[in-house]
Biopython code that builds the backbone (N, CA, C, O; Angstrom):
import numpy as np
from Bio.PDB.StructureBuilder import StructureBuilder

atoms = [
    (1, "MET", "N", (-44.853, 42.871, -0.888)),
    (1, "MET", "CA", (-46.059, 42.409, -1.494)),
    (1, "MET", "C", (-46.130, 40.880, -1.321)),
    (1, "MET", "O", (-45.119, 40.199, -1.495)),
    (2, "SER", "N", (-47.253, 40.360, -0.998)),
    (2, "SER", "CA", (-47.421, 38.912, -0.820)),
    (2, "SER", "C", (-47.885, 38.274, -2.104)),
    (2, "SER", "O", (-48.858, 38.728, -2.707)),
    (3, "LEU", "N", (-47.202, 37.221, -2.535)),
    (3, "LEU", "CA", (-47.517, 36.526, -3.744)),
    (3, "LEU", "C", (-47.842, 35.087, -3.442)),
    (3, "LEU", "O", (-47.473, 34.568, -2.388)),
    (4, "SER", "N", (-48.536, 34.431, -4.366)),
    (4, "SER", "CA", (-48.849, 33.034, -4.224)),
    (4, "SER", "C", (-47.596, 32.173, -4.324)),
    (4, "SER", "O", (-46.700, 32.485, -5.108)),
    (5, "ALA", "N", (-47.515, 31.094, -3.544)),
    (5, "ALA", "CA", (-46.399, 30.158, -3.631)),
    (5, "ALA", "C", (-46.641, 29.176, -4.791)),
    (5, "ALA", "O", (-45.743, 28.434, -5.190)),
    (6, "ILE", "N", (-47.853, 29.190, -5.312)),
    (6, "ILE", "CA", (-48.266, 28.254, -6.376)),
    (6, "ILE", "C", (-48.064, 28.899, -7.748)),
    (6, "ILE", "O", (-48.210, 30.111, -7.905)),
    (7, "GLY", "N", (-47.729, 28.079, -8.722)),
    (7, "GLY", "CA", (-47.697, 28.575, -10.107)),
    (7, "GLY", "C", (-46.361, 29.096, -10.590)),
    (7, "GLY", "O", (-46.318, 29.792, -11.604)),
    (8, "TRP", "N", (-45.262, 28.789, -9.904)),
    (8, "TRP", "CA", (-43.938, 29.272, -10.344)),
    (8, "TRP", "C", (-43.271, 28.235, -11.247)),
    (8, "TRP", "O", (-43.412, 27.032, -11.028)),
    (9, "PHE", "N", (-42.575, 28.686, -12.220)),
    (9, "PHE", "CA", (-41.859, 27.862, -13.172)),
    (9, "PHE", "C", (-40.392, 28.212, -13.123)),
    (9, "PHE", "O", (-40.023, 29.381, -13.231)),
    (10, "ILE", "N", (-39.536, 27.190, -12.957)),
    (10, "ILE", "CA", (-38.086, 27.416, -12.976)),
    (10, "ILE", "C", (-37.656, 27.570, -14.433)),
    (10, "ILE", "O", (-37.851, 26.673, -15.253)),
    (11, "LYS", "N", (-37.075, 28.707, -14.728)),
    (11, "LYS", "CA", (-36.660, 29.060, -16.094)),
    (11, "LYS", "C", (-35.289, 28.523, -16.378)),
    (11, "LYS", "O", (-34.332, 28.867, -15.684)),
    (12, "GLY", "N", (-35.171, 27.695, -17.371)),
    (12, "GLY", "CA", (-33.867, 27.145, -17.812)),
    (12, "GLY", "C", (-33.177, 28.040, -18.772)),
    (12, "GLY", "O", (-33.752, 29.011, -19.265)),
    (13, "GLY", "N", (-31.911, 27.713, -19.051)),
    (13, "GLY", "CA", (-31.127, 28.439, -20.044)),
    (13, "GLY", "C", (-30.656, 29.798, -19.612)),
    (13, "GLY", "O", (-30.391, 30.663, -20.447)),
    (14, "THR", "N", (-30.549, 30.000, -18.312)),
    (14, "THR", "CA", (-30.157, 31.335, -17.809)),
    (14, "THR", "C", (-28.748, 31.360, -17.201)),
    (14, "THR", "O", (-28.325, 32.394, -16.683)),
    (15, "SER", "N", (-28.018, 30.242, -17.256)),
    (15, "SER", "CA", (-26.719, 30.153, -16.572)),
    (15, "SER", "C", (-25.673, 31.153, -17.102)),
    (15, "SER", "O", (-24.776, 31.557, -16.362)),
    (16, "LEU", "N", (-25.785, 31.538, -18.343)),
    (16, "LEU", "CA", (-24.832, 32.477, -18.894)),
    (16, "LEU", "C", (-25.213, 33.957, -18.693)),
    (16, "LEU", "O", (-24.432, 34.851, -19.018)),
    (17, "ARG", "N", (-26.394, 34.199, -18.164)),
    (17, "ARG", "CA", (-26.856, 35.549, -17.905)),
    (17, "ARG", "C", (-26.092, 36.117, -16.688)),
    (17, "ARG", "O", (-25.994, 35.472, -15.644)),
    (18, "GLY", "N", (-25.574, 37.299, -16.848)),
    (18, "GLY", "CA", (-24.882, 37.952, -15.739)),
    (18, "GLY", "C", (-25.606, 39.134, -15.220)),
    (18, "GLY", "O", (-26.599, 39.573, -15.800)),
    (19, "CYS", "N", (-25.121, 39.664, -14.120)),
    (19, "CYS", "CA", (-25.685, 40.889, -13.594)),
    (19, "CYS", "C", (-24.565, 41.692, -12.942)),
    (19, "CYS", "O", (-23.489, 41.156, -12.673)),
    (20, "ALA", "N", (-24.809, 42.950, -12.691)),
    (20, "ALA", "CA", (-23.816, 43.856, -12.113)),
    (20, "ALA", "C", (-23.421, 43.479, -10.689)),
    (20, "ALA", "O", (-22.394, 43.940, -10.189)),
    (21, "CYS", "N", (-24.212, 42.660, -10.045)),
    (21, "CYS", "CA", (-23.928, 42.217, -8.669)),
    (21, "CYS", "C", (-22.756, 41.242, -8.626)),
    (21, "CYS", "O", (-22.155, 41.064, -7.566)),
    (22, "GLY", "N", (-22.422, 40.621, -9.720)),
    (22, "GLY", "CA", (-21.363, 39.626, -9.797)),
    (22, "GLY", "C", (-21.896, 38.210, -9.808)),
    (22, "GLY", "O", (-21.256, 37.328, -10.381)),
    (23, "SER", "N", (-23.011, 37.964, -9.215)),
    (23, "SER", "CA", (-23.677, 36.650, -9.235)),
    (23, "SER", "C", (-25.111, 36.831, -8.874)),
    (23, "SER", "O", (-25.491, 37.828, -8.261)),
    (24, "TRP", "N", (-25.929, 35.849, -9.261)),
    (24, "TRP", "CA", (-27.354, 35.917, -8.934)),
    (24, "TRP", "C", (-27.590, 35.650, -7.430)),
    (24, "TRP", "O", (-28.611, 36.044, -6.866)),
    (25, "ILE", "N", (-26.618, 34.973, -6.809)),
    (25, "ILE", "CA", (-26.692, 34.767, -5.325)),
    (25, "ILE", "C", (-26.563, 36.118, -4.636)),
    (25, "ILE", "O", (-27.366, 36.456, -3.766)),
    (26, "LYS", "N", (-25.526, 36.908, -5.035)),
    (26, "LYS", "CA", (-25.325, 38.242, -4.475)),
    (26, "LYS", "C", (-26.507, 39.144, -4.801)),
    (26, "LYS", "O", (-26.914, 39.964, -3.977)),
    (27, "HIS", "N", (-27.065, 38.994, -6.013)),
    (27, "HIS", "CA", (-28.216, 39.796, -6.434)),
    (27, "HIS", "C", (-29.381, 39.532, -5.478)),
    (27, "HIS", "O", (-29.989, 40.476, -4.974)),
    (28, "TRP", "N", (-29.702, 38.237, -5.218)),
    (28, "TRP", "CA", (-30.801, 37.886, -4.359)),
    (28, "TRP", "C", (-30.576, 38.427, -2.934)),
    (28, "TRP", "O", (-31.499, 38.971, -2.329)),
    (29, "ILE", "N", (-29.362, 38.280, -2.403)),
    (29, "ILE", "CA", (-29.074, 38.789, -1.048)),
    (29, "ILE", "C", (-29.285, 40.287, -0.980)),
    (29, "ILE", "O", (-29.891, 40.803, -0.041)),
    (30, "THR", "N", (-28.766, 40.992, -2.009)),
    (30, "THR", "CA", (-28.871, 42.462, -2.027)),
    (30, "THR", "C", (-30.318, 42.924, -2.115)),
    (30, "THR", "O", (-30.730, 43.812, -1.369)),
    (31, "TYR", "N", (-31.085, 42.337, -3.010)),
    (31, "TYR", "CA", (-32.415, 42.832, -3.255)),
    (31, "TYR", "C", (-33.529, 42.156, -2.479)),
    (31, "TYR", "O", (-34.676, 42.600, -2.536)),
    (32, "SER", "N", (-33.216, 41.097, -1.758)),
    (32, "SER", "CA", (-34.196, 40.534, -0.834)),
    (32, "SER", "C", (-34.008, 41.095, 0.571)),
    (32, "SER", "O", (-34.928, 41.118, 1.387)),
    (33, "GLY", "N", (-32.727, 41.565, 0.831)),
    (33, "GLY", "CA", (-32.457, 42.082, 2.174)),
    (33, "GLY", "C", (-32.332, 40.979, 3.233)),
    (33, "GLY", "O", (-32.404, 41.243, 4.433)),
    (34, "GLN", "N", (-32.144, 39.737, 2.764)),
    (34, "GLN", "CA", (-32.090, 38.586, 3.676)),
    (34, "GLN", "C", (-30.734, 37.881, 3.564)),
    (34, "GLN", "O", (-29.972, 38.098, 2.621)),
    (35, "PHE", "N", (-30.463, 37.039, 4.550)),
    (35, "PHE", "CA", (-29.289, 36.173, 4.514)),
    (35, "PHE", "C", (-29.606, 34.975, 3.614)),
    (35, "PHE", "O", (-30.766, 34.583, 3.478)),
    (36, "TRP", "N", (-28.568, 34.398, 3.001)),
    (36, "TRP", "CA", (-28.705, 33.215, 2.186)),
    (36, "TRP", "C", (-29.258, 32.098, 3.042)),
    (36, "TRP", "O", (-28.688, 31.805, 4.092)),
    (37, "PRO", "N", (-30.369, 31.448, 2.629)),
    (37, "PRO", "CA", (-31.004, 30.464, 3.483)),
    (37, "PRO", "C", (-30.242, 29.128, 3.483)),
    (37, "PRO", "O", (-29.443, 28.864, 2.584)),
    (38, "PRO", "N", (-30.495, 28.294, 4.493)),
    (38, "PRO", "CA", (-29.850, 26.985, 4.546)),
    (38, "PRO", "C", (-30.480, 25.934, 3.642)),
    (38, "PRO", "O", (-29.881, 24.889, 3.387)),
    (39, "LYS", "N", (-31.710, 26.216, 3.149)),
    (39, "LYS", "CA", (-32.407, 25.222, 2.314)),
    (39, "LYS", "C", (-32.979, 25.853, 1.054)),
    (39, "LYS", "O", (-33.280, 27.046, 1.016)),
    (40, "CYS", "N", (-33.115, 25.059, 0.063)),
    (40, "CYS", "CA", (-33.682, 25.422, -1.238)),
    (40, "CYS", "C", (-35.084, 26.028, -1.039)),
    (40, "CYS", "O", (-35.774, 25.715, -0.068)),
    (41, "SER", "N", (-35.482, 26.884, -1.959)),
    (41, "SER", "CA", (-36.769, 27.576, -1.899)),
    (41, "SER", "C", (-37.978, 26.703, -2.353)),
    (41, "SER", "O", (-39.130, 27.096, -2.166)),
    (42, "VAL", "N", (-37.707, 25.553, -2.930)),
    (42, "VAL", "CA", (-38.777, 24.652, -3.412)),
    (42, "VAL", "C", (-39.371, 23.875, -2.258)),
    (42, "VAL", "O", (-38.640, 23.271, -1.473)),
    (43, "ALA", "N", (-40.682, 23.883, -2.144)),
    (43, "ALA", "CA", (-41.357, 23.141, -1.090)),
    (43, "ALA", "C", (-41.018, 21.673, -1.154)),
    (43, "ALA", "O", (-41.066, 21.069, -2.225)),
    (44, "GLY", "N", (-40.673, 21.086, -0.014)),
    (44, "GLY", "CA", (-40.325, 19.685, 0.051)),
    (44, "GLY", "C", (-38.865, 19.345, -0.199)),
    (44, "GLY", "O", (-38.467, 18.186, -0.079)),
    (45, "CYS", "N", (-38.054, 20.357, -0.550)),
    (45, "CYS", "CA", (-36.626, 20.131, -0.832)),
    (45, "CYS", "C", (-35.850, 20.611, 0.407)),
    (45, "CYS", "O", (-36.051, 21.728, 0.886)),
    (46, "ALA", "N", (-34.971, 19.752, 0.907)),
    (46, "ALA", "CA", (-34.134, 20.082, 2.067)),
    (46, "ALA", "C", (-32.652, 20.301, 1.680)),
    (46, "ALA", "O", (-31.791, 20.421, 2.552)),
    (47, "ASN", "N", (-32.369, 20.350, 0.360)),
    (47, "ASN", "CA", (-30.981, 20.541, -0.076)),
    (47, "ASN", "C", (-30.568, 21.997, 0.138)),
    (47, "ASN", "O", (-31.398, 22.905, 0.173)),
    (48, "ALA", "N", (-29.265, 22.182, 0.280)),
    (48, "ALA", "CA", (-28.695, 23.533, 0.408)),
    (48, "ALA", "C", (-28.772, 24.219, -0.986)),
    (48, "ALA", "O", (-28.488, 23.595, -2.009)),
    (49, "PRO", "N", (-29.153, 25.482, -0.999)),
    (49, "PRO", "CA", (-29.196, 26.196, -2.274)),
    (49, "PRO", "C", (-27.788, 26.544, -2.731)),
    (49, "PRO", "O", (-26.939, 26.913, -1.920)),
    (50, "SER", "N", (-27.546, 26.429, -4.007)),
    (50, "SER", "CA", (-26.226, 26.692, -4.585)),
    (50, "SER", "C", (-26.250, 27.736, -5.725)),
    (50, "SER", "O", (-25.205, 28.146, -6.229)),
    (51, "VAL", "N", (-27.456, 28.148, -6.110)),
    (51, "VAL", "CA", (-27.581, 29.125, -7.197)),
    (51, "VAL", "C", (-28.757, 30.071, -6.882)),
    (51, "VAL", "O", (-29.678, 29.765, -6.125)),
    (52, "GLY", "N", (-28.647, 31.224, -7.515)),
    (52, "GLY", "CA", (-29.810, 32.154, -7.553)),
    (52, "GLY", "C", (-30.555, 31.805, -8.799)),
    (52, "GLY", "O", (-30.176, 32.212, -9.898)),
    (53, "GLY", "N", (-31.632, 31.042, -8.638)),
    (53, "GLY", "CA", (-32.377, 30.542, -9.785)),
    (53, "GLY", "C", (-33.439, 31.471, -10.294)),
    (53, "GLY", "O", (-34.090, 32.171, -9.518)),
    (54, "HIS", "N", (-33.623, 31.482, -11.606)),
    (54, "HIS", "CA", (-34.656, 32.325, -12.261)),
    (54, "HIS", "C", (-36.003, 31.592, -12.227)),
    (54, "HIS", "O", (-36.116, 30.430, -12.619)),
    (55, "VAL", "N", (-37.001, 32.304, -11.751)),
    (55, "VAL", "CA", (-38.365, 31.750, -11.745)),
    (55, "VAL", "C", (-39.328, 32.738, -12.390)),
    (55, "VAL", "O", (-39.123, 33.951, -12.347)),
    (56, "VAL", "N", (-40.370, 32.200, -12.979)),
    (56, "VAL", "CA", (-41.397, 33.020, -13.618)),
    (56, "VAL", "C", (-42.737, 32.507, -13.105)),
    (56, "VAL", "O", (-42.943, 31.303, -12.959)),
    (57, "HIS", "N", (-43.641, 33.439, -12.836)),
    (57, "HIS", "CA", (-44.987, 33.052, -12.387)),
    (57, "HIS", "C", (-45.902, 32.928, -13.595)),
    (57, "HIS", "O", (-45.892, 33.775, -14.488)),
    (58, "HIS", "N", (-46.694, 31.856, -13.610)),
    (58, "HIS", "CA", (-47.633, 31.635, -14.733)),
    (58, "HIS", "C", (-48.644, 32.770, -14.869)),
    (58, "HIS", "O", (-49.212, 32.973, -15.942)),
    (59, "GLY", "N", (-48.869, 33.510, -13.780)),
    (59, "GLY", "CA", (-49.812, 34.608, -13.812)),
    (59, "GLY", "C", (-49.266, 35.897, -14.411)),
    (59, "GLY", "O", (-49.950, 36.920, -14.417)),
    (60, "GLY", "N", (-48.029, 35.850, -14.918)),
    (60, "GLY", "CA", (-47.464, 37.049, -15.574)),
    (60, "GLY", "C", (-46.922, 38.075, -14.618)),
    (60, "GLY", "O", (-46.981, 39.270, -14.909)),
    (61, "MET", "N", (-46.383, 37.648, -13.463)),
    (61, "MET", "CA", (-45.879, 38.614, -12.478)),
    (61, "MET", "C", (-44.409, 38.981, -12.715)),
    (61, "MET", "O", (-43.797, 39.662, -11.891)),
    (62, "GLY", "N", (-43.852, 38.532, -13.831)),
    (62, "GLY", "CA", (-42.468, 38.866, -14.124)),
    (62, "GLY", "C", (-41.495, 37.783, -13.635)),
    (62, "GLY", "O", (-41.874, 36.806, -12.990)),
    (63, "GLU", "N", (-40.248, 38.009, -13.971)),
    (63, "GLU", "CA", (-39.195, 37.051, -13.630)),
    (63, "GLU", "C", (-38.519, 37.447, -12.333)),
    (63, "GLU", "O", (-38.272, 38.627, -12.082)),
    (64, "GLY", "N", (-38.219, 36.441, -11.503)),
    (64, "GLY", "CA", (-37.584, 36.678, -10.213)),
    (64, "GLY", "C", (-36.457, 35.741, -9.947)),
    (64, "GLY", "O", (-36.243, 34.788, -10.695)),
    (65, "ILE", "N", (-35.709, 36.001, -8.864)),
    (65, "ILE", "CA", (-34.618, 35.189, -8.420)),
    (65, "ILE", "C", (-34.924, 34.642, -7.040)),
    (65, "ILE", "O", (-35.353, 35.378, -6.152)),
    (66, "VAL", "N", (-34.697, 33.325, -6.860)),
    (66, "VAL", "CA", (-34.836, 32.695, -5.565)),
    (66, "VAL", "C", (-33.668, 31.723, -5.342)),
    (66, "VAL", "O", (-33.088, 31.238, -6.313)),
    (67, "PRO", "N", (-33.313, 31.428, -4.088)),
    (67, "PRO", "CA", (-32.257, 30.432, -3.807)),
    (67, "PRO", "C", (-32.728, 29.057, -4.180)),
    (67, "PRO", "O", (-33.772, 28.614, -3.701)),
    (68, "LEU", "N", (-31.997, 28.370, -5.017)),
    (68, "LEU", "CA", (-32.333, 26.994, -5.438)),
    (68, "LEU", "C", (-31.110, 26.078, -5.331)),
    (68, "LEU", "O", (-29.974, 26.522, -5.496)),
    (69, "CYS", "N", (-31.358, 24.805, -5.056)),
    (69, "CYS", "CA", (-30.296, 23.810, -5.113)),
    (69, "CYS", "C", (-30.066, 23.466, -6.578)),
    (69, "CYS", "O", (-30.904, 23.750, -7.434)),
    (70, "ALA", "N", (-28.926, 22.855, -6.851)),
    (70, "ALA", "CA", (-28.588, 22.494, -8.258)),
    (70, "ALA", "C", (-29.612, 21.514, -8.813)),
    (70, "ALA", "O", (-29.956, 21.583, -9.993)),
    (71, "SER", "N", (-30.101, 20.607, -7.981)),
    (71, "SER", "CA", (-31.049, 19.588, -8.462)),
    (71, "SER", "C", (-32.346, 20.230, -8.928)),
    (71, "SER", "O", (-32.798, 19.971, -10.043)),
    (72, "CYS", "N", (-32.958, 21.079, -8.076)),
    (72, "CYS", "CA", (-34.217, 21.728, -8.426)),
    (72, "CYS", "C", (-34.036, 22.676, -9.629)),
    (72, "CYS", "O", (-34.878, 22.728, -10.526)),
    (73, "ASN", "N", (-32.943, 23.405, -9.625)),
    (73, "ASN", "CA", (-32.691, 24.350, -10.697)),
    (73, "ASN", "C", (-32.537, 23.607, -12.016)),
    (73, "ASN", "O", (-33.031, 24.070, -13.044)),
    (74, "GLY", "N", (-31.866, 22.476, -12.004)),
    (74, "GLY", "CA", (-31.650, 21.662, -13.212)),
    (74, "GLY", "C", (-32.903, 20.962, -13.714)),
    (74, "GLY", "O", (-33.076, 20.727, -14.910)),
    (75, "ALA", "N", (-33.790, 20.631, -12.741)),
    (75, "ALA", "CA", (-35.002, 19.910, -13.109)),
    (75, "ALA", "C", (-35.994, 20.770, -13.846)),
    (75, "ALA", "O", (-36.738, 20.291, -14.703)),
    (76, "GLY", "N", (-36.001, 22.081, -13.498)),
    (76, "GLY", "CA", (-36.931, 23.001, -14.158)),
    (76, "GLY", "C", (-38.381, 22.659, -13.879)),
    (76, "GLY", "O", (-38.687, 21.921, -12.942)),
    (77, "GLY", "N", (-39.261, 23.192, -14.687)),
    (77, "GLY", "CA", (-40.664, 22.885, -14.553)),
    (77, "GLY", "C", (-41.383, 23.716, -13.484)),
    (77, "GLY", "O", (-40.803, 24.604, -12.859)),
    (78, "THR", "N", (-42.647, 23.397, -13.303)),
    (78, "THR", "CA", (-43.494, 24.135, -12.352)),
    (78, "THR", "C", (-43.233, 23.620, -10.945)),
    (78, "THR", "O", (-43.169, 22.412, -10.717)),
    (79, "VAL", "N", (-43.084, 24.551, -10.000)),
    (79, "VAL", "CA", (-42.797, 24.191, -8.618)),
    (79, "VAL", "C", (-43.695, 24.977, -7.650)),
    (79, "VAL", "O", (-44.276, 26.008, -7.987)),
    (80, "LEU", "N", (-43.773, 24.443, -6.460)),
    (80, "LEU", "CA", (-44.419, 25.146, -5.340)),
    (80, "LEU", "C", (-43.312, 25.693, -4.481)),
    (80, "LEU", "O", (-42.475, 24.935, -3.992)),
    (81, "LEU", "N", (-43.289, 27.002, -4.284)),
    (81, "LEU", "CA", (-42.245, 27.612, -3.434)),
    (81, "LEU", "C", (-42.652, 27.537, -1.991)),
    (81, "LEU", "O", (-43.843, 27.508, -1.679)),
    (82, "LYS", "N", (-41.667, 27.506, -1.089)),
    (82, "LYS", "CA", (-41.943, 27.519, 0.317)),
    (82, "LYS", "C", (-42.564, 28.862, 0.737)),
    (82, "LYS", "O", (-42.222, 29.907, 0.184)),
    (83, "SER", "N", (-43.437, 28.828, 1.674)),
    (83, "SER", "CA", (-44.060, 30.033, 2.183)),
    (83, "SER", "C", (-42.970, 30.920, 2.826)),
    (83, "SER", "O", (-42.089, 30.422, 3.527)),
    (84, "GLY", "N", (-43.047, 32.232, 2.577)),
    (84, "GLY", "CA", (-42.147, 33.154, 3.204)),
    (84, "GLY", "C", (-40.868, 33.443, 2.392)),
    (84, "GLY", "O", (-40.029, 34.240, 2.812)),
    (85, "ILE", "N", (-40.733, 32.801, 1.252)),
    (85, "ILE", "CA", (-39.529, 33.021, 0.396)),
    (85, "ILE", "C", (-39.658, 34.378, -0.267)),
    (85, "ILE", "O", (-40.707, 34.713, -0.817)),
    (86, "SER", "N", (-38.575, 35.167, -0.211)),
    (86, "SER", "CA", (-38.546, 36.413, -0.923)),
    (86, "SER", "C", (-38.079, 36.207, -2.340)),
    (86, "SER", "O", (-37.149, 35.442, -2.597)),
    (87, "ILE", "N", (-38.723, 36.886, -3.253)),
    (87, "ILE", "CA", (-38.395, 36.797, -4.650)),
    (87, "ILE", "C", (-37.863, 38.148, -5.071)),
    (87, "ILE", "O", (-38.600, 39.134, -5.068)),
    (88, "ALA", "N", (-36.588, 38.207, -5.435)),
    (88, "ALA", "CA", (-35.980, 39.449, -5.897)),
    (88, "ALA", "C", (-36.229, 39.585, -7.422)),
    (88, "ALA", "O", (-36.111, 38.605, -8.157)),
    (89, "SER", "N", (-36.559, 40.750, -7.869)),
    (89, "SER", "CA", (-36.783, 40.963, -9.295)),
    (89, "SER", "C", (-35.508, 40.623, -10.104)),
    (89, "SER", "O", (-34.407, 41.002, -9.704)),
    (90, "ALA", "N", (-35.653, 39.932, -11.207)),
    (90, "ALA", "CA", (-34.549, 39.645, -12.095)),
    (90, "ALA", "C", (-34.362, 40.724, -13.139)),
    (90, "ALA", "O", (-33.436, 40.654, -13.947)),
    (91, "ASN", "N", (-35.220, 41.709, -13.132)),
    (91, "ASN", "CA", (-35.163, 42.819, -14.086)),
    (91, "ASN", "C", (-34.025, 43.744, -13.690)),
    (91, "ASN", "O", (-34.174, 44.548, -12.770)),
    (92, "LYS", "N", (-32.905, 43.643, -14.364)),
    (92, "LYS", "CA", (-31.696, 44.384, -13.985)),
    (92, "LYS", "C", (-31.905, 45.893, -14.114)),
    (92, "LYS", "O", (-31.282, 46.660, -13.380)),
    (93, "ALA", "N", (-32.769, 46.333, -15.031)),
    (93, "ALA", "CA", (-33.066, 47.751, -15.168)),
    (93, "ALA", "C", (-33.754, 48.305, -13.921)),
    (93, "ALA", "O", (-33.660, 49.496, -13.624)),
    (94, "ASP", "N", (-34.438, 47.435, -13.206)),
    (94, "ASP", "CA", (-35.132, 47.881, -11.958)),
    (94, "ASP", "C", (-34.306, 47.552, -10.701)),
    (94, "ASP", "O", (-34.701, 47.903, -9.589)),
    (95, "THR", "N", (-33.181, 46.890, -10.878)),
    (95, "THR", "CA", (-32.397, 46.455, -9.685)),
    (95, "THR", "C", (-30.928, 46.934, -9.795)),
    (95, "THR", "O", (-30.642, 48.109, -9.564)),
    (96, "CYS", "N", (-30.022, 46.037, -10.141)),
    (96, "CYS", "CA", (-28.619, 46.364, -10.087)),
    (96, "CYS", "C", (-28.095, 47.347, -11.146)),
    (96, "CYS", "O", (-26.989, 47.871, -11.014)),
    (97, "GLU", "N", (-28.878, 47.591, -12.173)),
    (97, "GLU", "CA", (-28.511, 48.623, -13.164)),
    (97, "GLU", "C", (-29.232, 49.959, -12.861)),
    (97, "GLU", "O", (-29.170, 50.907, -13.643)),
    (98, "ARG", "N", (-29.902, 49.995, -11.722)),
    (98, "ARG", "CA", (-30.604, 51.196, -11.315)),
    (98, "ARG", "C", (-30.031, 51.636, -9.967)),
    (98, "ARG", "O", (-29.575, 50.791, -9.196)),
    (99, "VAL", "N", (-30.042, 52.889, -9.675)),
    (99, "VAL", "CA", (-29.471, 53.425, -8.450)),
    (99, "VAL", "C", (-30.323, 53.058, -7.242)),
    (99, "VAL", "O", (-29.777, 52.774, -6.176)),
    (100, "GLY", "N", (-31.641, 53.055, -7.379)),
    (100, "GLY", "CA", (-32.565, 52.798, -6.233)),
    (100, "GLY", "C", (-32.661, 51.324, -5.912)),
    (100, "GLY", "O", (-32.182, 50.482, -6.671)),
    (101, "ARG", "N", (-33.271, 51.019, -4.804)),
    (101, "ARG", "CA", (-33.475, 49.605, -4.338)),
    (101, "ARG", "C", (-34.658, 48.976, -5.050)),
    (101, "ARG", "O", (-35.658, 49.641, -5.318)),
    (102, "ALA", "N", (-34.542, 47.722, -5.347)),
    (102, "ALA", "CA", (-35.579, 46.954, -6.080)),
    (102, "ALA", "C", (-36.762, 46.609, -5.165)),
    (102, "ALA", "O", (-36.657, 46.600, -3.939)),
    (103, "GLU", "N", (-37.829, 46.343, -5.789)),
    (103, "GLU", "CA", (-39.011, 45.853, -5.081)),
    (103, "GLU", "C", (-38.739, 44.433, -4.622)),
    (103, "GLU", "O", (-38.288, 43.605, -5.414)),
    (104, "VAL", "N", (-39.008, 44.134, -3.349)),
    (104, "VAL", "CA", (-38.844, 42.805, -2.832)),
    (104, "VAL", "C", (-40.252, 42.236, -2.605)),
    (104, "VAL", "O", (-41.106, 42.870, -1.985)),
    (105, "ARG", "N", (-40.465, 41.019, -3.128)),
    (105, "ARG", "CA", (-41.777, 40.419, -2.986)),
    (105, "ARG", "C", (-41.639, 39.170, -2.127)),
    (105, "ARG", "O", (-40.721, 38.377, -2.333)),
    (106, "ALA", "N", (-42.524, 38.990, -1.185)),
    (106, "ALA", "CA", (-42.494, 37.779, -0.350)),
    (106, "ALA", "C", (-43.678, 36.902, -0.722)),
    (106, "ALA", "O", (-44.789, 37.379, -0.952)),
    (107, "VAL", "N", (-43.404, 35.606, -0.773)),
    (107, "VAL", "CA", (-44.449, 34.628, -1.057)),
    (107, "VAL", "C", (-45.182, 34.319, 0.217)),
    (107, "VAL", "O", (-46.112, 33.513, 0.215)),
]
sb = StructureBuilder()
sb.init_structure("model")
sb.init_model(0)
sb.init_chain("A")
sb.init_seg("    ")
for serial, (resi, resn, name, xyz) in enumerate(atoms, 1):
    if name == "N":
        sb.init_residue(resn, " ", resi, " ")
    sb.init_atom(name, np.array(xyz, "f"), 0.0, 1.0, " ", f" {name:<3s}", serial, name[0])
structure = sb.get_structure()
């Protein structure tokens, strides 16, 4: 499903949240079906991503995971995501705590 790159908010306070995948990086790789990218998912950022960051869309599309660098993840706030970034659902009941494959959404 194609989603807007506009209107995403980096959700803070999620560093202690775990998932059955072992890390949010592994979670994103598993449920996006893609390789870990060389650059952060935030438009205009050329840093290497170091975390699977939690993002929420202002339009109420639910919470997702995207590759983020430590700087962008720590800054939080509203961001523009790069075109073509896959957003893996952060809903563990629909992903790693479920037997089936999660919905993968591309921006």
